[in-house]
N, C-alpha and C positions, 0 to 999 in steps of 0.2 A: 719738580719731578714728575713730570708726563706720564702716564698708564692708558697703554690704549690694547685693543686686541691685536694679535700676532699669528695667528696662527687660524684657519679653518678647523669646524669642529672635527673632533675626532672622537669615530663612534666606538663601544663595542661592540665587538660582532660574533654571537656565539654561532647564529644559524648560518652562518655561511663556512668560518674558520673555528668550529670549535674546539679543532682538536688542536686547531696552533695557542688554544688562549691558556694562559694562566691562570687561574682559580685564587680570590686573594679573601681569606674571615671575616674581614671588614676593610674602612677605606684606610683607616689609618694604616694596614700593613701594606696596601696601595701605596698609598704616598710614599710613607717610610722608605722600598724598593726602588723609586725612584731617582737617577744620578739626581747630585748636586742638592739634596734635602739641605735643609738648615738649620733647624733645629730637633732633638732629640726625647731629653727630658725638661720637664718643668720643673721651674721652682718649687723648692718643697716648702709646704706647707701646712698649717694644719684646720681642715675645712670644718673642725665642730667649734672650732674659735671665732664669735663674729663679735665686732664694739659697737655702742653707739654714742653722741654726744649730746650731751644735756643743750634741750634747746633745738638739735636738728634733727630733718626729718630722717629716714632710713637707717642701715647700720652700713659696717662699712667692714674689712678684713686688710692685713697687715702683713708682707713678708720682707724678705730682705735677700738679697742677689748682688750679682758681681755683674758688671758691662764694660770690655774694653780693658779688665782693672781697675775699675773704678768700682767701689760699694754705693748699690741701689736699693733705694727704703719705696718703695712701693704698698700704696692705699687704695684699695677700690672698693669704688661704691658702682650703685645701680648708676647711677648716669654721667660716673667720671672715673679715671684712673689720675692718681698724683703720683709722681714720680721724683725724687728728692726736692716737694717741694713744691712745680712743677704741676700745673691742674691742665688737663686734657679730659673737654668734654667730649664726650660720644657724640653728643649732634652734631660736633663740627668738622665729624671726620668727613672727608671725600665719600660721599656712597655712590654706589654706579647704578645707573638706569635699570629698574626694574625692583631695586632693591629696597626694603623696608629697615630700618633699626628697632629693636626692642630691647626694653632694660632688662638690667641683669640682674640675677640673683649672685652677689657678690661672692656666696661660700659657693658655687659652680664654680668659678673662673681660674681657670690655672694660665700660670704666664710663663712662657720661653725669652729666654734671653740668650744672643746670641752676635759673635764678633768675626766671623768667617774669616778662615785663613788665606789670606794675598788680597782681602777686598775693604776698603779704606770705612766702608760702613761702619756702625752696630746697628742691631734690630732689635726691639722688642715686639711680639707679639702675645695678642691674652686672647682667649675662646671661653665662653660661657654659655649654659644652658639660653634660649630662647625662651622666654615668658608667652604660653600659650597652649591653646592644648590641639588635636587632629592630631595633625602631622609636625606639629612644632619641633618634634625631637627630632626630625630630621635637618633641622635647622639647626647651626652652631653659629652664635652672633664673636666675629673673629676679627680685631681690630691689629694694624698692622701700624709701629711707628718705626720710619727709618730717622735715625742719626738722631738722638733724642737728646744730646748733649752740644747739637752744635752751634758752633759761638759764632756763625754768621747764616743766618737768613733762617727760617721757619722748618722745623724738624715734617716731613714727609708722614700725614697722619691717613688712612685709610679706613675704613668698612668696606672687609672684603664680602666678597659673591656667600650666601648663604646657605645653600643648598650641602648636605653633605662634605662644608665646611672645617678644616682642620690647620691650625700653625703647621705642623707636622707638612703640608702640601704646599710650603713655600718653597721653592727652589733658588738657588743661584746658580746664572750659568756660566761656561769657561770665562764667557766676556765680563763678568761682575753685574751680570743684567737680573734682579729680583721676577722673580715670575710667579702665577700663582695661579688656578683654574677659577673656572666658572662650572659649574653641573646644572642640567636642566635637563628634564624627562624625552625621553623618545615619545613620540605620539604616531599610532596607524596614521595612513596615508589620507585618512578624512579628518584627522587632524581630532579625532574623538573620543580618543580612547589609548592610556599609559600604554606602552610595551612593556610588560614584564622584565625588569631588571636591568636594560644595558640604559647607559646615561653617555649625555653631550658632554666631552671634558674639552673648552676651548682655556687657551693659554690667555693670559694677560701679560706684559712685559715692562718692565720701566722705561723703554726710550726705542727710538726706531728697530727698524729691521726684524725680518720673520723665524719663526721658528717651526721646524717640520718635525715630527714626532710623532710618527704615526706606531701606533700600537696595539693590540689585543687585551681584552681581559675582560673581567666576571666578578659578580660579587656572590655568596652563599648567603641565604636569610636574606 
């Protein structure tokens, strides 16, 4: 499955059209308002419980869910996720140009599962905090696993662009294409300073064809 840019940058436009803009309290509320959102609530887990094995490095968490009617046992460590015994190393995920992976804190990870109505695919998404300082809290480590139980071929495993990322930002179009954003900051004309608040919102898609969905939006705080 190939992913590529399918739309030009779409800009939040406070200065020009502020009267038409809708204000969102956070990025998740904005993503949830988009048509075709794939994920809603994460798999229930107890974030206070972690495990470790004798002789093994680090800790991990465990949880149970269901995907396409099949029970799913999930183990999350700082460098990999194991699903029904199949291990996926984060280092093996396809990463987009300019993006960088970070080890995850297993206690911070939420897992989302979905089999969209009318779609032949099953999808798993996990998101966790980026390990770092400064503006690291603006970045989420988000991994998308498409068709984890595929009998033919390898599942698609992607590390999504991290700035203000969320599993809730993954959308399914009417023609059954998965799309997700790459956020980036706006800079002034001299490319020296960031413009406060607005970001560039660029969509990626799983196949050819272009999407055009202009919108005006903004964020408080």
